[in-house]
LUMLUM-564854 format. One record per residue: x, y, z of N, C-alpha, C, O, CB in turn. Coordinates in steps of 0.001 Angstrom, whole numbers. Atoms other than C-alpha are relative to their C-alpha. Last residue first. Glycine has a CB too. Layout:
! residues N
nxx,nyy,nzz,caxx,cayy,cazz,cxx,cyy,czz,oxx,oyy,ozz,cbxx,cbyy,cbzz
X,Y,Z,X,Y,Z,X,Y,Z,X,Y,Z,X,Y,Z
...
This chain:
! residues 300
nxx,nyy,nzz,caxx,cayy,cazz,cxx,cyy,czz,oxx,oyy,ozz,cbxx,cbyy,cbzz
1562,-157,-62,45534,-70669,39539,-879,-937,273,-2081,-671,287,-472,380,-1045
385,-496,-1273,49139,-71094,39749,-1631,567,333,-2012,1257,1279,987,1111,199
-279,769,-661,49511,-73064,36938,-392,383,1754,-865,-234,2708,1304,-208,-460
1782,634,77,48240,-70770,34760,-360,-1201,865,-1454,-1751,992,-444,-626,-1626
-562,1191,-459,51979,-69437,34536,-1892,-209,680,-2596,387,1495,1758,163,1274
-909,551,-95,52053,-66712,32371,685,-1426,821,1741,-2051,728,330,855,146
-208,416,1447,48523,-66400,31414,1497,-698,105,1726,-1818,-351,-78,1415,-1158
998,1229,283,47140,-66106,34843,496,-935,-1162,359,-2148,-1326,-1513,566,-431
152,967,-1249,50006,-64078,35954,-766,-1075,-422,-329,-2225,-375,-692,628,1274
-1570,349,812,49793,-61582,33343,-15,-1581,14,-259,-2459,-813,1650,663,982
344,876,1588,45961,-61006,34853,695,-782,-899,255,-1656,-1646,-308,748,-927
656,1453,-200,47456,-60795,38524,-670,-653,-1842,-652,-1724,-2449,-1644,310,1426
-632,1187,-400,49960,-58416,37098,-1155,-1390,314,-1208,-2484,-248,876,462,1369
-993,-27,1122,47473,-56216,34768,768,-924,566,669,-1984,-52,743,1344,-397
436,849,768,45192,-56151,38160,528,-352,-964,398,-1572,-866,-852,190,-267
-64,1286,-240,48386,-54832,39856,-1040,-1158,-536,-711,-2338,-660,37,21,1248
-796,1464,113,48260,-52306,37686,82,-1315,643,162,-2362,2,1042,184,127
1084,1443,532,45370,-50538,39338,699,-1202,-700,397,-2395,-687,-1209,488,-1270
-81,1030,-1624,47819,-48141,41116,-797,-1105,-783,-448,-2273,-609,-1039,728,1876
1037,-868,-781,48212,-46026,37506,58,-1135,1340,914,-2020,1306,-1816,271,-939
-603,-26,-1079,50482,-46752,34838,-155,417,1332,615,1197,1893,668,355,-256
-42,-805,-662,48522,-47690,32201,682,471,1275,1,58,2214,-762,-29,-6
-1319,-240,75,49031,-49958,29920,85,1001,416,791,1786,-217,600,-82,-1025
-1029,1090,-82,46214,-51978,30946,1502,737,164,2378,480,990,-88,-992,-1436
-692,-867,-1150,43808,-49545,31061,1099,-661,347,1705,-348,1372,-818,252,1287
-393,-1384,509,41827,-50879,27983,1477,961,687,2287,1736,178,-1415,861,311
104,-909,-1135,41594,-54378,28950,716,1367,-609,1844,1520,-1077,779,-659,1436
1375,-1421,102,41592,-56251,26355,-408,499,682,-1634,594,632,-1154,-33,-367
-11,-859,-1755,44421,-58589,26720,-791,1453,-379,-538,2624,-664,2113,509,797
425,-1280,-29,44504,-61441,24317,-420,276,1254,-811,-317,2259,-945,273,-907
1405,-413,-869,46345,-64784,24693,-412,1694,-459,501,2426,-841,394,-97,2030
408,-1492,976,48539,-66430,22289,-1105,357,1243,-2048,-323,1648,-917,-270,-2101
-360,-1020,-503,49962,-69764,24155,-104,1241,-441,956,1861,-358,887,-153,202
1428,-374,-407,48753,-72293,22023,288,572,1096,-227,-138,1960,-1070,-1079,177
73,152,-1940,52091,-74243,22703,-1598,672,-394,-2519,76,165,1548,1374,1484
21,1278,-242,52743,-73699,18705,-866,-819,939,-1665,-1703,631,1040,-174,264
969,176,808,51550,-70124,18785,239,-1880,-125,-743,-2607,23,192,1099,-1479
1016,-637,-765,53838,-69448,22042,-951,-666,-990,-1569,-1571,-429,8,1733,223
796,659,-1095,56770,-71552,20666,-956,289,335,-1520,-770,614,377,-75,943
4,-629,-1309,57004,-69751,17305,-532,-719,1135,-1731,-981,1218,-679,1149,-67
-887,637,-417,56627,-72556,14285,1248,1204,1229,2450,1055,1447,577,-679,-1513
1120,1365,-856,52999,-71955,13819,1254,-457,444,1178,-1377,1258,-1190,-1443,-1050
-1471,194,-199,53991,-68273,12905,76,-1140,870,93,-1088,2100,760,1242,610
-1404,-34,1197,51554,-67731,10114,1143,-98,590,2211,-43,-20,236,1353,-896
-26,1129,785,48704,-69036,12894,1057,169,-1018,1620,-873,-1352,-1304,-265,-594
-905,656,-231,49012,-65613,14583,441,-991,-326,1665,-1063,-217,18,-68,661
-1080,-869,854,46694,-63830,12614,1046,-737,505,1799,-1110,-394,160,1731,235
-294,682,1042,44047,-66220,14360,1209,447,-800,1830,-440,-1386,-1076,-33,-717
-747,683,-439,44245,-63736,17593,709,-1555,-1259,1809,-2106,-1233,-859,-276,1325
-919,-856,217,42070,-61611,15696,1125,-894,342,1870,-1131,-609,-145,1296,732
-456,-146,1633,39312,-64096,14579,1120,1075,302,1440,1571,-778,-1395,648,-1281
-262,730,663,39364,-64641,18409,532,-126,-1371,1626,-582,-1702,-674,-349,157
-1409,166,-467,39411,-60989,19429,261,-1649,-202,1487,-1756,-215,191,562,1702
-516,-334,1132,36048,-60302,17779,1194,-733,-182,1536,-1375,-1175,167,1320,-91
-630,664,611,33976,-61638,20718,1032,-312,-1553,1197,-1367,-2165,-691,-411,207
218,793,876,31699,-59692,20452,403,-1331,-646,97,-2037,-1607,40,557,-503
1271,608,-307,33519,-56923,21477,-233,-1160,-973,361,-1433,-2016,-1149,1043,-76
386,1329,-632,37032,-57285,21356,-1101,-79,124,-1464,-1166,575,443,-334,1127
60,418,918,37738,-53959,18546,-309,-1612,732,-539,-2501,-88,1173,444,-898
870,12,1572,36216,-51777,20725,365,-1289,-844,-620,-1954,-1164,483,1453,-1093
1438,472,-385,38248,-53304,23973,-1023,149,-1258,-1596,-810,-1776,-577,936,1305
1086,-1200,-504,41253,-52393,22162,-1649,-824,-113,-2387,-1366,-936,112,1684,-1328
1227,-628,776,43333,-55562,21829,-817,912,330,-1509,635,1310,-789,-742,-266
1000,-1226,-589,46436,-55764,23666,-968,-183,-703,-390,264,-1694,395,1536,-83
271,-1284,1578,48136,-59328,22022,-884,913,943,-1762,355,1602,-1220,-725,-1923
1193,-516,-678,50294,-61697,25287,-348,1425,-1073,378,2396,-1286,397,406,1850
23,-1454,450,52500,-63790,23508,-1336,647,414,-2466,277,99,188,120,-1603
1033,-765,-510,54522,-66540,25697,-533,1086,-509,10,2121,-123,252,312,980
936,1017,-851,57351,-69050,25270,-1658,357,-247,-2538,-461,-515,395,188,1794
922,-171,-1648,58247,-66400,23108,-220,-1320,-319,-484,-1959,-1338,-1641,1193,376
305,1442,-192,60821,-67407,19614,-589,177,1930,-22,-265,2929,1788,-1193,-409
90,-406,-1474,63003,-64017,19558,-580,-1431,346,117,-2144,1068,-1049,1486,438
-1039,-154,-305,63944,-65126,15955,202,174,2142,1045,-143,2980,320,1255,-1073
-323,1600,102,60164,-66029,15292,1540,-2,497,1695,-979,1230,-185,-723,-1763
665,915,-748,59437,-62739,16358,191,-1296,21,131,-1964,1053,-1034,89,-191
-792,-745,-1085,62515,-60522,14181,-1210,-975,1413,-576,-1276,2424,-126,2367,-223
-1058,1096,-299,60658,-62695,11450,672,173,1291,863,-803,2016,1093,-37,-1063
543,1458,-222,57207,-61770,11740,1583,-506,465,1924,-1224,1405,-836,-907,-1629
570,842,803,59080,-57686,11928,-787,-1477,443,-921,-1599,1660,1009,-196,-800
-740,1385,376,59309,-55567,14493,-705,-1005,-797,-1840,-1464,-669,378,-741,1221
1099,697,1828,58359,-52080,15263,857,-1165,-136,2080,-1142,5,98,1233,-2059
-432,-78,983,60100,-51301,19067,-1168,-431,-1427,-2259,-997,-1497,1189,-750,269
985,371,1099,58696,-49808,21599,211,-311,-952,-229,475,-1792,-680,640,-333
1595,-289,-835,60905,-48444,24334,-900,-1012,-407,-1328,-1843,394,-843,1528,-397
413,-1131,630,64757,-49352,21984,-1596,-281,1059,-1932,-1447,1265,34,-47,-2052
314,-1123,-1041,66912,-50977,23844,-691,1134,-278,-523,2290,111,1065,494,497
-396,-1322,1416,67214,-54638,22436,-359,1686,1203,-793,1781,2352,-1898,-181,-2120
-1206,-613,-753,66133,-57578,24940,796,876,-627,1973,534,-514,863,-915,435
-748,-968,422,62678,-58561,23511,1228,74,1076,1029,-185,2263,-866,1282,-162
-410,1145,1264,61438,-62157,24823,1198,1425,-684,2399,1256,-893,-1920,-702,-1490
52,-1189,1689,60809,-59584,28113,599,-869,-883,1730,-1179,-508,1113,1763,-93
-1218,-1066,737,60829,-62283,30733,-563,635,-865,-1573,323,-1496,1261,-595,-752
-729,-226,811,58455,-63526,33335,643,680,-246,1001,1650,420,-222,-39,-531
-664,1487,31,56924,-64544,36875,118,-119,-1401,-419,-1166,-1764,-899,-1320,683
1115,1010,1127,54167,-61809,36337,261,-1416,215,-492,-2390,172,281,224,-1830
1270,-86,-1559,55788,-59062,38646,-219,-1592,-297,-27,-2470,544,-2035,1330,-143
-938,858,-851,58630,-60049,35476,-819,-95,1531,-669,-988,2365,1694,808,117
151,1144,40,55685,-58820,33198,693,-1148,815,331,-2317,948,109,-84,-1028
1059,231,-584,54875,-55941,35101,-189,-1607,-535,-954,-2460,-84,-1119,1132,-345
-487,-84,-1611,58327,-54129,34521,-1355,-1337,515,-1059,-1994,1513,-270,2188,949
-951,766,-70,57914,-54809,31126,-153,-403,1301,-326,-1528,1768,1188,509,-372
300,1174,699,54846,-53160,30885,1213,-1207,549,988,-2206,1234,41,383,-1735
1128,722,-625,56006,-50425,32980,-925,-1498,-231,-1462,-2231,599,-785,890,-116
-253,15,-1496,59564,-48942,32599,-978,-852,806,-799,-1431,1878,-62,1424,548
704,-468,-970,60507,-49680,29214,-200,-263,1157,325,-1232,1705,-755,46,-237
-755,-317,-1696,62923,-51423,27695,-1091,1211,-67,-1021,2021,-992,2228,573,265
-1425,337,82,60928,-53304,24874,406,470,1322,62,-26,2394,827,671,-1231
-1073,-72,-995,56964,-53768,24457,1127,-165,35,1404,-1301,-349,-97,-502,696
-23,751,-1654,55943,-54450,21406,798,539,913,1973,884,782,501,-1475,90
-867,-1036,-1325,54959,-52583,18169,334,-1062,1387,-586,-1662,1943,-1347,1606,741
461,451,-1356,53541,-54830,15102,956,809,876,2134,961,551,91,-1687,262
202,-1502,-1157,52963,-53109,11937,471,-269,1516,226,589,2363,-1877,503,218
-932,-1875,534,51960,-56028,10187,-2,495,1166,-627,339,2215,-899,1429,-1205
-842,-369,-1200,50592,-59876,11309,497,1190,-1087,851,1035,-2256,1277,-1315,793
-1416,898,-382,47792,-60858,9003,614,879,932,-6,1773,1508,1157,-354,-1334
436,2151,339,43806,-60265,8307,1698,-830,129,1965,-2031,69,-841,-470,-2603
-660,1358,1292,44670,-57049,7031,-316,-942,-293,-507,-1602,-1314,1024,-613,37
1027,-68,1424,42418,-54726,9246,622,-860,-1369,122,-1208,-2439,-151,1839,-558
1077,1523,2,44429,-55629,12311,-890,-199,-803,-1589,-1212,-821,-843,-255,1098
751,-522,1237,48007,-53223,11999,-993,-1078,50,-565,-2217,-137,872,141,-1503
-312,1213,1318,49546,-54307,15519,-1440,554,-708,-2541,839,-237,31,-2225,551
662,-62,1339,49707,-52574,18782,349,-551,-846,1417,-1162,-812,-105,933,-503
958,-1183,-700,51063,-53073,22356,-1122,858,-990,-2032,1620,-661,1095,1217,639
-27,-944,977,52580,-56542,21746,-837,1145,537,-1663,1011,1440,-479,-551,-1326
1569,-1079,-273,53323,-58058,24824,690,783,-1747,1739,1201,-2237,-40,1676,2250
444,-886,853,55798,-60872,23736,-1198,885,346,-2361,582,78,-223,-661,-1060
1255,-250,703,56970,-63425,26842,157,1550,-730,818,2459,-228,-1326,-99,1151
-540,-1553,244,60298,-65545,28147,-1731,268,-1231,-2272,-453,-2069,2317,103,-1125
-224,235,1625,59087,-67870,30290,-34,1488,-548,-399,2599,-162,-1338,-1041,-816
709,-678,405,60300,-68025,34043,124,439,-1862,1094,674,-2583,161,946,1008
-776,-1025,1470,60573,-70652,35468,-585,1152,144,-1521,1522,853,-315,-477,-1784
796,132,834,58692,-71175,39127,1148,333,-1263,1913,1297,-1224,-1331,890,276
-883,1700,440,60924,-71416,42316,-397,-173,-1240,287,-1088,-1697,-468,-1613,902
-1441,469,-136,58615,-68400,43318,370,-1267,-152,-347,-2230,120,476,261,1123
-1190,413,1423,56222,-67891,40987,1209,59,443,2254,159,-201,79,1042,-1379
910,362,816,52895,-67825,43840,1061,-600,-1150,928,-1703,-1679,-1049,1233,-383
-238,1563,-691,55011,-66331,46738,-105,-1324,-1237,696,-2256,-1305,-1467,-301,1341
-1223,668,18,55724,-63339,44227,10,-1673,727,635,-2680,393,990,1043,786
-348,378,1432,52086,-63162,43521,1474,-696,-102,1797,-1764,-624,-41,1370,-942
1088,1047,-262,50819,-62716,47250,490,-403,-1644,64,-1529,-1902,-1947,590,484
-905,1227,-857,54063,-60603,47780,-838,-1313,-397,-336,-2436,-348,29,222,1992
-1432,-548,726,52593,-57694,44779,382,-1485,696,508,-2442,-68,1013,1857,574
671,869,957,48819,-58518,46565,1194,-375,-1237,968,-1160,-2158,-1443,859,-626
421,1044,55,50602,-57250,49610,-767,-1020,-729,-1062,-2140,-311,-235,113,579
-964,1006,-192,52360,-54735,48311,-485,-1415,404,-59,-2414,-174,889,474,970
-1076,-66,620,49393,-53003,46584,1362,-976,387,1715,-1870,-382,211,1299,102
1214,1250,440,47043,-53410,49699,1181,-467,-1471,1822,-1516,-1416,-2281,885,-645
-25,1244,-521,49914,-51076,51652,-751,-1012,-617,-433,-2107,-153,-334,61,1188
-761,559,621,50144,-48568,48835,-166,-1763,941,-184,-2906,485,1466,994,-25
138,205,1327,46626,-48007,49061,1152,-765,-118,1081,-1915,-554,-122,1198,-890
886,1585,208,46592,-48171,52385,30,-154,-592,-63,-1381,-612,-1049,-507,95
-751,1389,-1027,49180,-45533,53197,-825,-1379,-616,-372,-2469,-966,-452,181,2188
-1412,166,461,47828,-43375,50665,226,-1110,507,75,-2236,35,1027,982,356
540,1124,711,43918,-43788,52818,1460,-286,-1035,1616,-1491,-1232,-1656,447,-892
1033,1512,-7,45664,-42841,55311,9,-584,-787,701,-1581,-995,-1288,-69,69
-1174,467,-134,47609,-39250,53579,-332,-1560,481,-30,-2399,-368,855,932,974
62,1610,-267,44655,-38535,52507,1381,-643,51,1881,-1427,-756,-834,-783,-1195
591,306,-1393,44844,-34418,53161,-56,-1476,-257,14,-1853,912,-1549,758,431
1324,-278,208,45498,-33620,49487,-511,-81,1323,-1646,387,1420,-680,-882,-978
97,-1193,304,49421,-33371,49609,-1416,57,268,-1562,1075,945,514,381,-1297
-976,-1134,-1213,50135,-36232,51479,-702,1359,195,-1136,1966,1174,1764,517,-653
790,-321,-1156,47862,-38208,49097,31,915,1320,-783,1427,2089,-96,-940,369
1170,-523,561,49824,-36811,45905,-989,-299,1344,-1598,670,1798,-442,-783,-1551
-219,-1561,358,52857,-37655,47498,-1080,1025,-59,-1227,2095,532,547,99,-1286
115,-729,-1628,51897,-41043,49008,38,1754,27,-406,2587,817,1567,-572,1043
858,-228,-993,50924,-41947,45752,93,496,1045,-758,1268,1486,-388,-715,259
958,-885,900,53668,-40897,43561,-1343,172,1246,-1688,1153,1906,-550,-991,-1780
-565,-1955,-811,56361,-42421,46361,-1267,772,-395,-1869,1453,436,1821,1162,-1023
130,89,-1595,54354,-46288,45778,-10,1952,195,-836,2806,518,1757,-1113,950
1158,97,-829,54137,-45348,41941,-43,-446,1683,-1059,69,2149,-755,-930,-737
-244,-1588,206,57461,-44733,40635,-1143,111,828,-1107,804,1845,-22,822,-1637
-864,-430,-868,58332,-48450,40444,73,973,803,883,1052,1726,742,85,-412
818,534,-959,55340,-49503,38272,943,650,1301,334,1154,2245,-205,-1801,-141
820,1208,-153,56550,-47066,35793,-728,-594,1510,-1378,52,2333,937,-1022,-500
-508,354,992,57287,-43560,34620,83,-1849,-217,127,-2478,-1274,1268,783,84
545,1677,-468,55005,-42482,37218,451,-752,-1629,-309,-1168,-2503,-2352,-151,467
-428,1016,1012,56375,-39719,38407,-411,-803,-50,-622,-1546,909,910,-398,-104
55,1020,536,54521,-36320,39802,1284,-1285,-572,2131,-776,-1307,-665,535,-801
-873,812,927,55104,-32967,40311,421,-1282,196,1591,-1499,510,1053,558,-180
-900,1356,-384,52806,-30912,42259,271,-1001,-1297,-465,-1361,-2215,-884,-970,1230
-678,1125,1000,51750,-27502,41718,647,-1306,915,1334,-1396,1933,1396,806,-969
-1271,1150,-688,49661,-24831,43787,-161,-979,-1432,-1019,-1163,-2295,-542,-1120,1998
824,1256,-804,47918,-22020,41744,1138,-1109,185,2169,-1374,-434,-1468,-736,-1010
351,-266,-1432,49217,-18537,42011,-550,-986,345,-1075,-1151,1446,-779,1072,341
1017,-778,-570,49619,-17520,38642,-529,-534,972,-1737,-307,1028,-911,329,-759
-73,-1573,-372,53558,-18185,38388,-2023,1150,182,-2291,2300,532,1218,718,-1791
-991,-223,-1203,52793,-21806,39372,199,1699,-122,-71,2481,789,1661,-1001,-206
1181,-268,-1025,50474,-22124,36341,407,561,1492,-254,1390,2118,-789,-1421,226
632,-1152,630,53228,-21379,34209,-1178,229,1019,-1582,1261,1554,-491,-277,-1617
-543,-1284,-534,55439,-23309,36232,-604,1271,-466,-327,2424,-134,1379,82,-299
245,-257,-1000,53256,-26267,35509,782,1466,793,386,2059,1796,173,-1215,466
1437,-584,-604,52831,-25696,31789,234,-84,1666,-167,1003,2081,-1540,-1100,-547
280,-1326,624,56160,-25841,30398,-1238,469,489,-1549,1656,576,-38,-31,-1499
-1509,-828,-446,57934,-28737,32143,12,1365,-52,784,2179,454,1232,-318,-912
919,-1338,504,54935,-30749,31934,733,1300,632,553,2049,1591,-1793,-66,641
116,-130,1371,57196,-34006,31594,-924,2109,-330,-970,2964,-1214,-1226,-1783,-527
-1410,-1080,76,58053,-34378,34968,-244,847,-1407,131,1997,-1635,1782,-1012,-132
-873,515,818,54138,-34896,34842,1392,519,625,1548,1543,1290,-317,408,-1484
-835,217,1213,51410,-33250,36780,1147,-1104,-218,1252,-1966,654,608,1177,-179
-489,955,-153,48798,-32431,39548,524,-277,-1392,-247,-189,-2348,-805,-835,628
68,452,1516,47181,-28989,39051,1319,-1027,521,2340,-539,1006,293,1442,-1531
-1516,587,-470,46164,-27712,43393,-199,-505,-1907,-1336,-569,-2373,178,-1690,1812
-1219,-354,-1320,43678,-25219,44304,1224,-884,-397,2328,-700,114,-567,-544,1845
-1091,1487,-834,42396,-25352,40958,258,625,1617,571,1736,2045,2185,-281,-1022
-417,-505,-1640,40422,-21576,39796,328,-1570,728,-187,-1767,1828,-1656,999,1016
355,1708,-576,38575,-23684,36799,652,540,1500,407,-16,2571,1121,-1790,-1021
1447,-151,-251,39153,-20346,34849,-1062,-665,963,-2231,-383,1226,-429,-212,-1031
378,-1408,-800,42971,-20755,35370,-882,295,148,-983,826,1254,279,1018,-284
250,166,-1963,42546,-24274,33822,-127,712,970,-824,443,1948,834,-475,707
1174,490,-276,41207,-22836,30585,15,-727,1303,-880,-869,2135,-421,-779,-1049
587,-981,97,44129,-20415,30255,-1093,-749,493,-1555,-250,1519,17,731,-1202
-113,-360,-1459,46616,-23278,30982,-996,1456,215,-800,2096,1248,1795,277,407
593,-1635,-139,45299,-25099,28165,-82,484,1238,-945,231,2079,-1432,247,-502
306,-488,-345,47700,-28470,27732,-466,1716,372,300,2643,635,318,-623,169
782,-1152,206,49055,-29131,24895,-933,520,937,-1735,1330,470,-631,-166,-1012
-835,-834,109,51814,-31689,26181,-346,1279,-499,461,2209,-508,822,-482,-583
-1140,350,-1265,49830,-34059,27919,471,1211,-565,150,2170,137,1169,-1578,122
-696,942,110,46049,-33253,25625,1416,-185,1515,1140,-58,2708,473,271,-1583
-1304,-22,1069,43824,-30614,26424,-13,-1693,202,-759,-2518,729,1801,1073,570
-1283,-414,685,42060,-29853,29145,805,495,-806,1515,1498,-884,291,-314,-130
-1278,431,885,38957,-31474,29500,749,1440,-50,271,2515,-412,-434,-674,-1736
-823,-1336,1124,35749,-31030,31803,1147,63,-426,1813,314,578,137,1270,455
-1075,-1259,-248,35230,-34345,33565,268,1285,-403,1473,1532,-453,946,-271,-250
595,-980,-217,32375,-37045,32786,251,1331,310,-590,2227,389,-483,-303,561
269,-417,886,35050,-39375,31435,-950,1301,-148,-854,2122,-1060,-275,-934,-451
-948,-1104,167,36865,-39312,35008,-694,478,-1655,-480,1642,-1993,1932,-613,91
544,-1737,-348,33310,-41090,35521,769,792,-287,272,1874,-599,-274,493,1383
1568,-369,1283,34261,-44372,33638,-445,1785,343,-676,2770,-358,-2057,-1402,622
1295,771,246,37585,-44720,35577,-1125,770,-890,-1181,1815,-1537,-637,-344,1429
-196,1076,-762,39830,-44550,33651,-304,720,1514,531,1588,1767,1544,-692,-276
1293,613,-162,39115,-42420,30870,-504,-1338,1131,-1413,-2168,1098,-186,-428,-1348
494,334,-1173,41589,-39509,30812,-1665,-1254,-83,-2854,-936,-102,-253,1651,675
-367,1770,-114,42681,-39306,27391,-150,-316,1487,424,-1366,1776,1803,-507,-516
582,1072,1476,41739,-36054,26732,-62,-938,-61,-866,-1463,-831,470,-135,-1084
-1021,19,1064,42984,-34868,30185,-803,-370,-1184,-1755,-1120,-969,1230,-1013,266
-986,1329,-106,41219,-34191,33640,686,70,-2074,944,1122,-2661,-1412,-2027,610
-584,643,1671,39376,-31696,35001,654,-761,-79,1204,-1274,895,691,657,-893
584,-849,700,37400,-30293,38261,-122,-498,-1187,-1155,-707,-1822,525,1106,14
-766,239,1764,38914,-33790,40100,-1356,786,-522,-2476,274,-522,288,-2189,-882
-824,-1072,11,37522,-33054,44039,626,493,-1096,1118,1620,-1152,811,-181,740
520,-1535,165,34957,-35402,43661,83,995,-93,-779,1796,-457,-352,371,333
1002,-13,1193,37043,-38331,42460,-771,1491,-73,-737,2365,-939,-1187,-1292,225
-271,-1345,169,39802,-37772,45722,-977,691,-1832,-900,1757,-2444,2050,5,20
1721,-908,-195,38494,-41101,47013,-66,1789,-288,-881,2601,149,-586,-156,2025
-816,-695,-979,42928,-42127,46651,-2315,571,557,-2690,1445,1339,1814,1672,-955
-379,1271,-1515,41839,-44846,44223,-57,846,944,-762,268,1771,1691,-920,206
1307,623,-163,39917,-41640,41906,70,-1272,1009,-824,-1641,1770,-535,-443,-1448
1484,-1076,-966,42823,-39605,42495,-960,-433,53,-1626,8,989,-601,1339,-455
-415,282,-1074,45241,-42351,40946,-1504,1094,857,-2588,974,1427,1875,398,129
330,1880,-261,43429,-43146,37986,92,203,1973,-613,-208,2895,1955,-1571,-981
807,357,-271,43859,-39300,37382,-775,-1081,427,-1945,-1042,808,-122,303,-424
28,-659,-1278,47470,-39533,38112,-1861,-182,301,-2334,-762,1278,739,1853,-155
-457,554,-1543,47597,-42536,35607,-257,1016,1271,-620,492,2323,1723,-295,3
1165,571,-758,45619,-40703,33129,143,-647,1294,-575,-673,2293,-593,-916,-756
-582,1342,-4,47487,-37353,33151,-471,-927,-101,-1436,-725,636,503,-294,741
-544,-237,1288,47286,-33654,33898,529,-1581,-674,1691,-1815,-1008,1302,1172,207
-727,811,480,45121,-33914,36580,329,661,-1419,-281,1402,-2191,-620,-1326,59
-602,398,1622,43420,-30749,37987,1366,-896,-495,2507,-435,-504,336,1375,-655
-1432,772,318,42368,-30377,41623,-399,-227,-1438,-1495,-626,-1834,424,-1590,966
672,-467,917,39662,-28270,43725,1310,-481,-1107,2321,221,-1086,-531,1657,247
1421,-26,755,39320,-28550,46886,-613,-377,-1425,-1745,-678,-1804,-286,1129,19
8,184,1585,43104,-29237,47712,-1678,-75,-306,-2079,-1102,-854,939,-1613,-554
471,-1089,243,44062,-27566,51237,-774,-64,-1295,-1233,961,-1801,981,897,54
2413,23,-415,44513,-30844,52491,-550,827,-525,-1743,603,-728,-880,411,1692
208,1192,293,48986,-29738,52602,-1427,181,825,-1854,804,1798,1197,-1118,400
93,672,-1100,48761,-25953,52622,-215,-1307,-354,-1015,-1464,-1276,-914,481,830
-448,1393,-139,51087,-25784,49714,-475,-389,1019,79,-1320,1604,1308,-276,15
622,692,-972,48906,-22694,47562,811,-960,143,1108,-1537,-902,-1278,-386,-200
1080,437,585,51874,-20718,45239,-578,-755,1159,217,-1038,2055,253,-767,-1288
546,1656,-888,54367,-18711,46622,-1217,-109,-675,-1939,809,-1066,-359,-38,2010
1693,-388,-99,55894,-15766,43767,-553,-1413,1069,-373,-2549,630,-986,-38,-2042
287,520,-1196,59495,-16999,43724,-996,353,782,-1050,245,2007,857,77,616
-497,-1048,-512,59794,-17448,40026,-101,-127,1486,-279,-1274,1895,-609,1124,-539
914,-866,185,59607,-21034,38797,-8,1250,718,488,962,1807,-1012,-567,168
-40,-1197,-231,61726,-23431,38154,-343,1281,-674,-124,1853,-1742,850,17,226
857,-1550,884,60562,-26697,38104,779,1078,920,1009,1077,2129,-2293,239,243
697,-657,-491,63328,-29588,38900,-483,1367,1,234,2365,-63,256,-228,650
-1151,-1481,-372,64827,-31600,36350,-1094,482,1040,-2237,45,908,452,1515,-1619
745,288,-1627,63708,-35300,35741,383,1263,68,1597,1311,-131,578,-1240,1372
-311,-632,-1159,64411,-34991,32138,-850,509,795,-1902,1136,674,688,801,-178
-734,-707,607,63077,-36539,28452,440,1036,804,427,2147,276,-517,340,-1041
-1910,209,-476,62474,-39606,30794,440,1042,-877,1652,895,-1037,1029,-1780,-469
-1137,-908,-1356,59385,-37355,31782,973,-838,-477,2029,-517,68,-291,-115,2098
-1163,-927,998,57880,-38526,28110,948,852,1366,1839,1701,1327,-1085,1542,-1370
-705,-767,-469,56155,-40596,30831,661,272,-1301,1327,-620,-1824,700,-426,1154
-968,1022,-892,54516,-44243,29924,1251,1530,830,2177,1248,1591,1163,-1591,-1550
246,596,-1464,51530,-42345,29139,703,-751,900,440,-1167,2029,-847,-661,-7
37,-850,-878,53597,-40245,26224,-646,-210,1925,-342,340,2983,-732,886,-867
-1410,-380,-933,54952,-43045,25176,-505,1155,416,131,1476,1420,1611,208,-757
-640,760,-874,51558,-44575,24751,1504,593,860,1928,555,2015,234,-1197,-855
699,-510,-1322,50049,-41687,22761,677,-927,1295,950,-375,2360,-1862,-256,-125
-421,-1604,-716,52856,-41880,20490,-420,290,900,158,940,1772,-253,1150,-544
-960,-135,-817,52650,-45542,19891,178,1800,671,618,2334,1689,1254,-605,-893
545,1100,-1019,48807,-45574,19179,1519,225,835,1565,593,2009,-462,-1914,-774
994,-399,-1291,49860,-42752,16765,-559,-746,922,-1466,-73,1411,-1037,517,-326
-1016,-369,-225,52601,-45219,14796,-1336,1296,1305,-1538,1126,2507,1188,455,-1632
-1240,1266,-709,50414,-48095,14360,759,1712,881,747,1827,2107,1650,-1322,-1870
588,539,-1432,47477,-45861,13160,706,-226,1091,519,122,2257,-562,-1147,-77
225,-800,-791,50045,-44705,10430,-611,112,1289,-102,707,2239,-347,507,-518
-1008,-122,-665,50889,-48070,10291,-201,1609,314,33,1978,1464,1281,-538,-751
């Protein structure tokens, strides 16, 4: 249970604790570097931002990332500046960055850095629909506007292709399990994707609908609750470290205890072992395509 709560806390932060307040950052009147393209040393304050910077070909300019930035793998070799809400401003300042890119939630960190004369840029990564705008903001500020345009165009092209595949098809109800206790050998402490703007939206783009229709972002549900929702498809997010060696098959067997649920009865419970599937970065389209293969295998 304790492990589940920790994982959900991390996911909430990644998805944008930003919903706590989308407000204008207020610093003093002291100017900070704002020159477009004059960003040779960049610090990222979130995994989704790090992923975006590398996708734009700016990885060699990134001088530091957070402790949670794991993708792409090269990001793990960058110096670390702390977590999401506990970034070490002193450490950042010593790196002498031209630009620090953060989320709305960094409402304390970014103004402090701005006071030090460091350029800051705030983007919103609450979910899929925020990404095109944030990609363009980062690309434009860092002098890679054309790459940003190309990346957004490629995302839209792939989404259009998926939309054509799912046009006119039924929309199965989908339950996405973002975390659960797996050592017990049975289903317990199950956290699912609820009323949030990333995984739920990916389900929609892949031609499904969220089986959960409540207001909680990542609810803890019981087996009885899942039985009542009776999803057509269950997508169980299993950490890669647990999936290695084919262990996901053993973990998926836990679902047999819910043999009255449509997804279980019809053999439509699937493992999602891509650890960055829940990160709202530009590679979310990979996750949409993966979900599409499970939700609508007939489109393959």
